MARTOR-219868 format. One record per atom (N, C-alpha, C, O): x, y, z. Coordinates in steps of 0.05 Angstrom, whole numbers, plus 5000, padded with zeros to 4 digits. Each point is the difference from the previous one (the first is absolute). Example, Ala and Ser with C-alpha at 12.3 -4.5 7.8 and 13.67 -1.06 7.14 Angstrom:
! residues 2
526448865156
498250245000
501850245000
502150005013
497250214973
501650245001
498550225014
501050225004
***
This chain:
! residues 470
556496717518
501050035019
499049725029
497649995002
503349895011
499449795018
498750205024
500550244999
498049655019
499850095023
500949845020
501349795000
497350395026
500149825027
497949885008
497650054996
504049725020
497049865015
499150055020
500749815013
498150345003
499750015021
496949995012
498250134989
501649735032
497549975012
497749834977
497650044999
503549844990
498649724989
498350184973
497650014994
505150124995
498450164971
502250114987
501950065015
498550004958
502450074983
499750345014
497850085006
504750094997
499150195006
501650264985
502249934991
497250315006
501450144981
502950125020
499850105022
502649844964
502450125023
499350385008
499450174984
500849845030
501250375018
500050164964
498250154995
503849804984
501750134987
500549864974
501349805003
498350254980
500749844971
501749954988
500449954976
501450055049
503250014992
500649644990
499849815016
500750164962
500649744993
502549824995
501150064979
500149735034
502549894998
499349684974
498649805001
503250324981
500649784979
500349765006
501849975017
496849804974
501249695000
501449924974
498950004978
503549915026
501349954977
501249794999
501949955015
496849824957
501349845000
502449924997
501150054978
500049845040
503849974998
501049834980
502349925005
496750014975
500649824971
499450144981
500749914978
497950355022
499550104978
500550285004
501350144984
497849935037
500450335013
498050164990
499950245000
498249594992
497850174996
498350095020
500849845017
497050324997
498850105013
496949794988
498750004978
500949845049
497849755002
497250195012
497749964992
503050225025
498350095028
501450155015
502450005003
495150195012
500350205012
499149965034
498449835008
503050345007
498749905028
499850255016
501350184991
497549855028
500150345018
503549965020
501449855014
498450364978
502550145012
500649995036
501950005016
495150014984
499850035031
500650205022
502250105003
495749945013
500150305015
499649875032
498349835005
503650315014
498249885027
497550105011
499950035024
497550054960
498550055003
498649744986
497649965007
503449894978
498649774985
500549725035
498449835008
503650245000
501849745018
496950125023
498149844998
501750285012
498250215017
497449874998
499149915021
499450074954
497849894989
500049725002
497749925002
504249884998
499949774998
500449975035
498449845010
503450285008
500349865025
497050105007
498749825010
500350384987
497450015012
498549814997
499149885019
500350024950
499249744999
500149705008
498249835000
504650175009
500949775005
498550065036
498349855010
502750335000
499150085034
496649995001
498849995022
500250014961
496350014999
499849664996
498549855013
503250084966
499449644996
501649845025
499749765003
501850395014
501349785022
498849875017
500849785007
496850355005
498449825021
498049814998
499049865017
500650164953
498649684995
501749914986
499249775003
503050204981
501349844984
500949915032
499849765002
501150375021
501849825020
498049815014
500949815013
496350244983
499149795011
498449854989
498449855010
502350214956
499349644994
501049825002
502450015007
496549794989
500849795020
501449854973
499250004976
503949845039
501749954980
498949774978
501549924982
496450025021
499649794983
498050184974
499849904977
499150325027
499650184982
501750114985
499850004976
502350135039
502650124985
501349724979
500350024976
500249795038
500849834984
498449934971
501349914981
496050135018
498649944986
500650164978
500549914978
499650405030
500450244975
502449884992
500049874978
502150145037
502849844992
500049874973
501150054979
496949725030
499349754980
499450124983
501649984981
496350185017
499950044975
500750134983
499449974976
503150305039
501350104984
501849864987
501050084980
499549645034
502149864983
498449794977
501249884982
496850125021
498549914980
499850144977
499449884980
500950345021
499350204974
502950054992
500350074977
501649915036
502750054997
500749704979
501149984978
498249915034
500849724981
498349964975
501049884980
496950195019
498850074975
501750234982
499949984975
501550215034
500650174977
502549955001
501150154984
500749685029
503149975002
500950044972
502250094999
496749864977
501950024966
499750254998
501950134992
495550025015
500350324994
501150195028
499950244997
501149685024
501350215015
502749885000
501850155005
498949584989
502349954987
501750184974
502450074999
495949954986
500450224973
499950195006
501450124984
497550085035
499950245017
502750015004
501550174989
499349655027
502850115020
502249944977
501750184996
498449594989
502450034981
500550214981
502150074990
494650075004
500450274986
501050205017
501450194991
497949805039
500750285016
502049965007
501450214998
500049595012
502950065014
502349804978
502550055000
496349734983
503149954985
500149634997
501049864983
497650095040
501049724999
499249864982
498050094988
503149685004
499149744982
497349895011
499549915022
498950134954
496749875004
499549805020
498650015020
503149774971
500049715008
500850075038
498549935019
503750194983
500350075027
497950165022
499749955023
499050284959
498850085012
496949835005
498850055021
500449794964
498149785009
500949825016
498449885014
504350064988
500749745020
500750155025
500049875021
500850404980
500850075028
498050235007
498349965017
501950294969
499550195004
496750075004
499250215011
499049574977
497449925012
499849765018
499050055022
501849694972
500349855007
500850005034
498449905016
503950234993
500050085015
498450145024
499749905023
499250344968
496850135011
498549685010
499949915023
499450014961
498049834998
501249825027
498549955019
502949994981
501549815023
499050105029
498749915019
502750384974
499950215032
497050025003
499449965024
498250094958
496950065011
499549665009
499849955024
500249914964
500149665011
500649965018
498549865013
504050215000
500549955029
498650195017
499149905020
500550394978
499350085018
496949905003
498850045021
500149854960
496449885005
500749805020
498949995023
503849794965
500049805018
500450105037
498849955022
502850164970
501950195037
496450115013
499750005024
498550064963
497650165014
498949785010
498950035021
501249774968
498149685012
501049895026
498749815011
503650305000
501149835020
502150265022
501149945021
498950254968
501150145018
498350145027
497750094998
503949895025
498850055025
500450335008
501950095013
495850064978
500850275002
499250085036
500950195013
497049594996
500050015027
502349905020
499449925022
503050094971
502049965008
500149745019
498849794998
503350305023
500149705025
500150135022
500150245004
499949595011
500450095036
502449954997
501349854985
499550435046
502949905013
499850155029
500050245005
499849545011
499450145026
497250145003
498049874996
501650385012
497550065002
499150124978
498250165005
502549834974
499650184979
498949884972
501149804991
497250314996
499549894968
501450194987
499850245007
502249694968
500850154982
499449944970
500249804986
499150465010
497749964975
502050224981
501750175006
497249734969
501550164971
496950154988
497849924991
503450325015
498050204988
501450124966
502349984990
495350135002
501950114971
500550305001
498550185008
504049844983
501250214997
499550355001
500950195012
497449734971
498550304986
499450054974
498549874986
502750325009
499950054961
503249965004
501550065018
498849814956
502249904983
500950134982
498450034981
504450105017
500950164979
502349844984
502149925012
497350034959
501549844987
502050114983
498850174987
504149815004
501650164976
500949744991
501149845015
498450124960
501449824984
501650104973
500250214988
501049525006
502850134986
498249904971
497649975001
504349984971
499449884976
500649754995
498549854987
504150075027
500849704985
497549824998
499149914979
500150065049
497149754990
497750235018
499550085022
500149944960
497550275001
497449925011
498250125012
502249684983
496649835010
500649825035
498950045022
502849814969
501349835030
500850185019
499349945023
501850254976
501050185015
496950145021
499350005024
499550094952
497750045012
497649805016
498850055021
501049824968
498749745011
500849885021
498549875014
504550204992
500849845030
500050205020
501349975022
497650214973
499950265021
496850005005
498949935022
499850164954
496749985002
498849815013
498850035022
501649684963
498949855007
499949945038
498149985016
504850024990
500049975026
499150175016
499049925021
501250394971
498450115021
497450104999
499250165016
499049744961
496849864994
500049785022
499150035023
502249704964
499249845034
500450015022
499149825015
502650424997
500750025023
497350235012
499250015023
499950144953
497150175016
500750244991
498450175007
504149934975
499950304997
499250054977
499549844982
500450375019
499650164976
502450084978
502150005013
498250064965
501850024987
500350214988
497950044988
504650225005
499950184982
503549924980
502149945011
497550084967
502149884983
500550224986
498550154987
504349865019
501050254970
501649694983
501449855014
498250124966
501449834976
502450114990
499850255000
502349664990
502250124979
499250104980
498849874983
501650385016
499050184972
501749944979
500250144979
501649595027
501749994982
498349684984
500949874981
497350095030
498949744994
498349945018
500449835018
496550374974
498549975012
497749854990
497950025013
502149824965
497749894985
498649805017
497750045005
503449765003
499849805018
498450105027
498749825012
501350434998
498850105026
497350044991
498249975017
501250104955
497350104992
498149664998
497749955008
504249904977
499049725001
498249965027
497649985003
504450005015
499549905031
498050225005
498549905017
500750304979
498750175011
497149915002
498349965018
502050024945
496349924987
499749785003
497849924992
504649815020
498549785008
499650015030
498949815011
502150425004
498949975029
496650044998
498049875007
502650434977
496250034999
499049774991
499049855017
501050114960
497849764992
500149775017
498349824997
503850165023
499849735022
498050155022
499649925023
499450294966
497450125028
502250095022
499049955021
503850184983
501350055022
498550285005
499450174984
499949815048
498250265004
501650274996
502450024999
495750204997
502250244992
501250125024
499050075022
503349954970
502150105021
502049815001
502450075001
496949715000
501649825012
503249984986
502249985011
497450024965
502050024974
500150384990
498150144996
504449915002
500350244982
502350104988
502049935013
498450204968
501649994980
500850244993
498150134989
503950005013
501050304999
502449954976
501449795000
498950374985
502549954984
501350265005
499250185015
503549814970
501950275011
502349915006
500449765005
501450454996
502549955006
501349945028
499150145019
502849684986
501850015029
499650285017
499050045022
502250114960
500450275016
497750165013
500050115022
497849874959
496750125001
499049765021
500749995024
497849864965
498749855012
500349735026
498749935019
504249984966
501549815013
500150145031
499449875019
501650414982
500550105021
497250105014
499950005025
498550074964
497150075014
499449675017
499349955024
501249914956
499049805020
502049875024
498549935018
503650044987
502049975013
499750165023
501249925021
497450314981
500650225019
497050055005
499650185016
498549714974
497650085006
498349885028
499449765004
500150455012
498849965022
497549765001
499849845019
498850154966
497549834996
500549794992
498249864992
504550045006
501449754989
501349885023
501750105014
497149624990
501749925032
502549834991
501850015017
498849834958
502449834987
500449974978
498150004984
504649975009
501250134975
501649804990
502249975011
496849844962
501649794994
501750174972
498750124983
504249855016
500850084975
502649844998
501749915015
497650134955
501249784989
502750154974
498950084979
503749965023
501950134981
501950055000
501049784994
501150415008
502850115001
500550115032
498850175012
503549664996
500650145020
499150265011
498450025019
502750164968
500050224993
496750175013
499350195015
499649604971
497550114998
498649985025
498750175011
501749534999
499449855022
500150205025
498150075014
504950024987
500050205016
499250185010
499850055024
499450104954
498150214997
497449975012
499150185015
499449584978
497949865005
499750065028
498450165010
503849685004
499849955028
501650225015
500949985023
499250254961
499950275014
497950165003
499950135020
498349894965
498250114997
497749795013
498650135015
500949654983
498649875022
500050075028
498250055015
504849954990
501050085036
498350195008
499449985024
499650214963
498950235008
497549915005
499450145019
498849724977
497449975013
500249655011
498049855004
504650094998
500849745023
498349854989
498049945013
502349984959
498149784981
502149755002
502450005004
495949794993
502549734994
500050044969
498650124984
504149705014
501449974967
500549864999
500849935022
499749864955
500549794978
501550104984
499150144982
503749815022
500750074976
502549734982
501849875010
497050154965
501449824988
502650124984
499450204986
503149725013
501050254984
502049814977
499349804986
502750325015
502349844977
501049785011
499349915022
502449984961
501349745003
503449974983
500550164982
500749715023
503049914987
499949795007
501949955014
496349804983
500149755009
502249874990
501050084979
500049695035
502449855000
499349714985
497649964998
503749904995
499549704988
502849955003
501750144988
498949655030
501249825018
500049774987
498149845000
504650134984
499549744987
503249845012
502350074994
496849735023
502749945018
500749714977
498649884984
503950085024
501949814984
498949714988
500849894980
497250005040
499049794998
496749894986
498649804999
501750564986
497250034988
499949884978
502149954988
495049975000
500249964962
500950324982
498250164993
504849895002
500050194993
497850184968
499250214993
500949585003
498149984975
498050095004
499550184984
498749775035
497349995003
499550325011
498650194993
503649755032
500250315017
500750174984
498350175003
503549934975
500150204990
497650014974
499950214988
498949645006
497550014976
497950075016
498750194992
500749735027
498050135020
500650335007
498550194993
504449835025
500550285007
500150164981
500450235009
499449774968
500050154975
496950064995
499250234995
499149545007
497650074997
498650205016
498150144995
503649855027
498550085026
501050325007
498950155016
503549894967
501050204995
498150264980
499550245004
500049614978
498850124973
496249965001
498450034981
501249935041
496649954999
499550324999
501250195010
496549774973
498750274995
502550184994
501050185014
499749734966
502650254986
501550065024
501250224997
499349655031
501350065021
499450165022
501050045022
495550134957
498850125016
498349825026
497849904999
503750115019
499549775027
501549995024
502149875004
496550315015
501550105023
501049775020
501150085021
498549634975
501049765006
501549844984
500149755004
501450414971
501249884968
503049915020
500950165017
500149634979
502349934999
502250064992
501549834990
499250445012
502250154985
502549975008
501550124984
499849765035
501749935005
501149735001
499249905021
502249944968
500849724997
502049975012
501750154991
499149705028
502149985020
501549624994
499349765004
502650374986
500749594989
503349985005
501550184993
499149605020
502949955012
501849984977
499249884980
503850245021
501250154980
501349774992
502050064987
497749625015
500049824990
498449914976
500649814986
497850305013
497249964982
499650274985
498449994982
502850265024
499350235000
500050064968
498350144989
503749754997
500350024968
496849944980
498450124985
502149595030
497449814994
497750144994
499050054978
500250035052
496850165006
500550204982
498050054986
504250105010
499750304983
499649844970
498450134986
502449685003
499050024971
498149875004
498150114989
501349655023
496650005005
497450154998
497849984988
503350195030
498550264993
499150234990
498150155002
504149834986
499650154970
499849864976
499950144979
499849525018
498449914977
496850055012
498550134986
500549775037
498449945008
497850324996
497550024999
504750184999
498850274995
498850064971
498350164992
503349654996
499650004969
497850034984
499350134980
499549635043
497349844998
497150215009
497649934999
503450315009
497250185007
499750184979
501350214994
496549674994
499750284973
498950165006
497949975011
503350304982
498250285002
497850114976
500450044976
497949985034
498950104983
496450045002
499249985023
498650074956
497650115004
498449805025
499649764997
500050325015
497849905023
497849744996
499549805013
499550304964
498249854990
501049804985
498449814998
503950154990
501249804979
500449795011
500450015024
499749764963
500549755005
502949975006
501650094984
499249785040
503249935002
501350225020
502049925012
497050374993
501450225002
499449885036
497849925009
504950105004
500149905031
501050265011
501049995023
498850244966
501650315021
498450184979
500449984976
497850195035
498450224982
502150245008
502349965009
496850234986
502150335009
499050005024
498049905010
504650315002
499350135025
496650114996
498649994980
500850125050
497950134998
499850254993
497850104999
504750074993
499750264996
502550124994
501849875010
499450404973
501450044993
503250035017
502349924995
496050275033
500950015021
501649755017
502050035014
496849794983
501249785008
501249844984
501849875011
498050084963
502049994974
502950075006
502149884996
497250375014
502850204988
502049925035
502449965001
495550055024
501849875016
501549815003
502350015008
496249774983
501549684996
502150114986
502249965010
497750224960
502649924987
501650175014
502249994988
497950195032
501650095016
501049885014
502450055006
496249725007
502049855017
501849794997
501649895015
497450074947
501549814991
503150104998
501949895010
498350414970
502050154996
500650045032
502450054998
497449955012
501850105023
501349695018
501849965016
495949854969
501849765013
503049964990
502149995013
497249994955
502350074975
502250155021
501849855008
498150364998
501350285006
502149855022
502549995002
494949885018
502249965028
501049724994
500649895021
499649954958
502349824991
497749775000
501449804998
496250115003
499349774995
500049934969
500650154982
498849625016
500149884971
497749894990
498549825009
501450344961
497449944993
500349654987
501949934986
496549935020
499549684998
498749944976
500549844982
497050395023
497849934981
498150265000
499450115021
499849994956
498950285006
501350265002
502450004997
496250245007
501150234996
498450235004
497649975002
503450255000
497850244992
499150064980
498050155001
503049794976
498550034975
496949924998
499049815011
500050354974
497049824999
500449754981
501949944984
495849935023
500749714984
499050084975
498650194990
503249494997
499950054961
497349965003
498649855013
501150374963
497249974986
498050145015
497849964989
502150225036
499050095016
499350294992
501350155015
497350004969
500750214996
498350275016
500550245001
497649605010
497750105018
499249905029
501149795007
497450305006
500449825026
502650055020
502350064995
496249875032
502150095018
502349765010
500549955023
500649924954
500749725003
503450065018
501550195003
498449605004
503549935021
500849784987
498149854995
504750054996
500949704999
500349935028
500750145020
498549584977
500649775026
504450105003
502250044989
496649965030
504050045006
500449875024
498549995020
504149894977
501349875021
502950135001
501449994979
499650125046
502149995013
501649835015
499149865018
503950164972
502049795015
501450255008
499650244997
502949575018
501350185017
498950265016
500750234993
497549735027
498750105014
501249975034
500449795011
499850454998
500650075017
498650055028
499450234995
499649735029
497950075012
500150275002
497750085007
504150124991
499950245003
499850184969
500550234994
498749584996
499050144972
497550095000
498349865011
501050354978
497150184993
497849784996
497750015009
503149834980
498749874982
499049675020
498249854994
503650155028
498949775019
498750205016
498049865005
501450415009
499650055010
496750115002
498349995017
501950104958
497650184991
498249844989
500749814986
495950275021
498549754986
499950254972
499550244998
501049594987
499550114969
498149974984
500050114978
497449695033
498249924990
499049994970
498150114988
504549675002
499450004970
500849745001
499949895021
501349954950
500549764997
502850064999
501450084981
499249875040
503650045009
500749745019
498449945017
503749944981
500949915014
502450015012
501650074984
499849885047
502150005004
501249765002
498449835007
503550104989
501649715007
502950065023
502050114991
497949845031
501950025020
501249755005
498349824999
504750095007
501149845020
499850045029
499050185014
502249584991
499649965028
502649805005
501049884981
499850125041
502249765009
498949845024
501249795002
497250245014
499049895019
497650065008
499250235002
499249535006
497250025008
499450315013
498350164993
503849875031
499050215012
500150304994
498750185010
503849844967
499850274972
497649984988
498750205000
500449614989
498149944992
497250175005
498750164987
501049705049
498250105015
499650385003
497950124996
504950015012
501150154999
499250194979
498850225003
502249684975
498850204970
497250044991
499050174986
499849595026
496850024998
498350125020
497750114996
503849875027
498550275018
502350295003
500650115021
500149934954
502050205002
498450334981
501450184990
496149815010
499250194993
497650015012
498949805009
499750574993
497650135022
497849794996
498349945017
501849954959
496749934993
500449565016
501949855005
495550144996
499549685009
497149954999
498549955019
500750084958
497949864986
499949654997
498849855016
502550084966
500949714984
502249875002
502050145003
498349634996
502049964997
499649684988
497749924997
504549914995
499849674992
502949935014
501750155010
498149524987
501249865009
499649704979
498049874994
505250125000
499949664982
501749835013
502250075005
496949665003
501349815004
499049794996
497649964998
504849805000
499249715002
498949875017
499149774996
500650415033
500149935027
498450245008
500850225006
496049654992
497750245010
500750135028
500050235010
500649455000
500050235032
502550204998
499750245005
502949654987
501550265000
499750214989
501250205008
496649794966
498950264990
498750085011
499950234993
498349715028
497850115018
501750185021
499150215011
503549684994
500950085019
501450254994
499650215013
502049784964
501050244998
498550254984
501050214992
495549665006
498450214996
499550175025
499550244999
500849625020
499250075030
502150185009
500150095022
501649964960
502250225012
499450284983
500650245005
497949634970
500450284982
497750225013
497849925009
503150344990
498050225010
497850084984
499750244994
498149514993
497950134984
497049845012
499549815015
499050364971
497849955011
497949674991
498149865009
503950144963
498349704989
502349924990
501550174990
499349575012
503249774990
498849764982
499249795011
500850254965
499549794982
502949755007
502450054999
496449725007
501549715002
500349914967
497850074992
503249854991
500449914983
497650064981
498649844988
501550475014
498250054975
496249895017
498149994984
501749975032
497750095014
498250164991
500650234993
496749665003
498650244977
497850125026
498949915020
501350304967
498650315016
496849885011
498149914987
502350145036
497049935023
498050305005
500350195015
497749744966
497950275007
499049965024
497850104998
502449805027
499550055019
501749955031
499350005023
502849984963
502750105018
500450315004
499350194985
502149805041
500650405003
502050014978
501749844992
497450445000
502050124975
500750305012
498550185000
504349835013
501050265001
503249955004
501449804998
499250485010
503750005000
501650075027
498750175013
502749784994
502250135015
501550244991
500650074977
499950075050
502150254982
498250244994
498150075013
503150064958
499050184985
497749854982
498250134989
501949625010
497449894984
497149985013
498149884990
501750275034
497950055015
498749965018
502249955010
496250005007
498849905020
497149954996
498650084982
500649765040
497049834990
500349834984
501949984985
495749835016
499449814971
497749924990
497950025012
502249884965
498050034980
498849635000
501449835012
496550124977
498849724984
499949885022
501950015015
495449824994
499549785022
498950145018
498850224998
501549625021
498950125024
500950235022
498850115019
503849904972
502650165007
499950334990
500850205011
497749764959
499550274989
496950085008
499450234994
498849615017
497550115000
499450145031
498350175006
503849675011
501350175020
501150215010
499650075023
502050064961
501650324987
496650105001
500250245005
497549714993
498150184994
497649995025
498050155000
502649625023
498549965028
501350145018
502450065000
495850015016
501750255035
498649645017
498249844995
504050215028
499649845011
498850125036
500950165016
496549654986
498450095028
500049895015
498749804997
502450235028
499449785027
498150105019
500350205014
497349594985
498050075022
501049895025
500749765001
499450435023
500049835032
498549865011
498450195002
500649645008
497749875020
500749975023
498549915017
***
């Protein structure tokens, strides 16, 4: 069984209860991690508090140097780390290399660069000097779908700000966190600046959220769990950043290039087997082009080969767990029961795959805005296509869920697309397929959470503001 990383050393957990790490493609146990105990969190928080004064006083250039060293080590090990992630959570190896590792590399590099010019000394306003200081000890609770990126987005920002960190990675896909801990150790990060405690959300996650020795908590996961984190954190009045679920709308306006918009839209719905909080899972198409869009989406879905993450040509791997597979299949069955039409896929296992947590890439037509599959985050390769009659109706449908994490708009007129994008209640909106930006603020509206990650906005979530009056 693995150990925790506390105070700069691998440390045995308080108890020896283990959690099996399952390869979702083979259903085999590939590792074990500690189940966790609140006492493990106490030890990690104590180490982080001890390290905080020294790390907070470390000049930004030195913090940048250590993050740069970690970046270099991750770059050297990119292929090995990608293989670990592919086996741990099931994404295709090529995707693991291109996204699961490449994106954290970009984020690390962005904070190295940011520390080169960010003014912690602040600005003058009247007779005051406004300065920004590290918030203290930061607790992070991260999910399994992007098991390295979600960690780096939080930890790199916190360390750049001068905070120390206590991390609980997802116990479902924890191995990338161990790779990162080893990298930080080898990079020479001072003991206690970064700490890793394995365990479950109800035990270790709740201990972090409610711990009086933690000053700020950053959580990514479900809305239900996020509400619990906020509730526990409120008891010690700590700051909280929540990045929660999404049900993102892809609005294809009548003048858009339909074939391109549909093709890219399917890709954005199925990315990471649909296990992406920003996945564009609702495609909105004018009723005049609706049947053609459904047909094109179904045709494109057929190009998504499901299979072994390490096999050439695989575009969709398994879902991360049996529970997740069963949940997604249940949503597909509910969509059929509520009257939506299967244009591609279905709840049955993909042909020829007798083991592993696989789900067919699925496209629904005839979807109404109030159907469950149009309202709930499914977190699998399931696309719902909805018709609209006017632009105002499209905006109303797009904004008609409790979420507001991401969206997209397609139009031949980029200014018109941007104007529609401004009407959408979402934290980030892609215009005509605009690429993800690793330094732009990332976060949502409504029950998609609050606070922002990435870039300067992400780092400032870990800074306190102080004014000095003269």
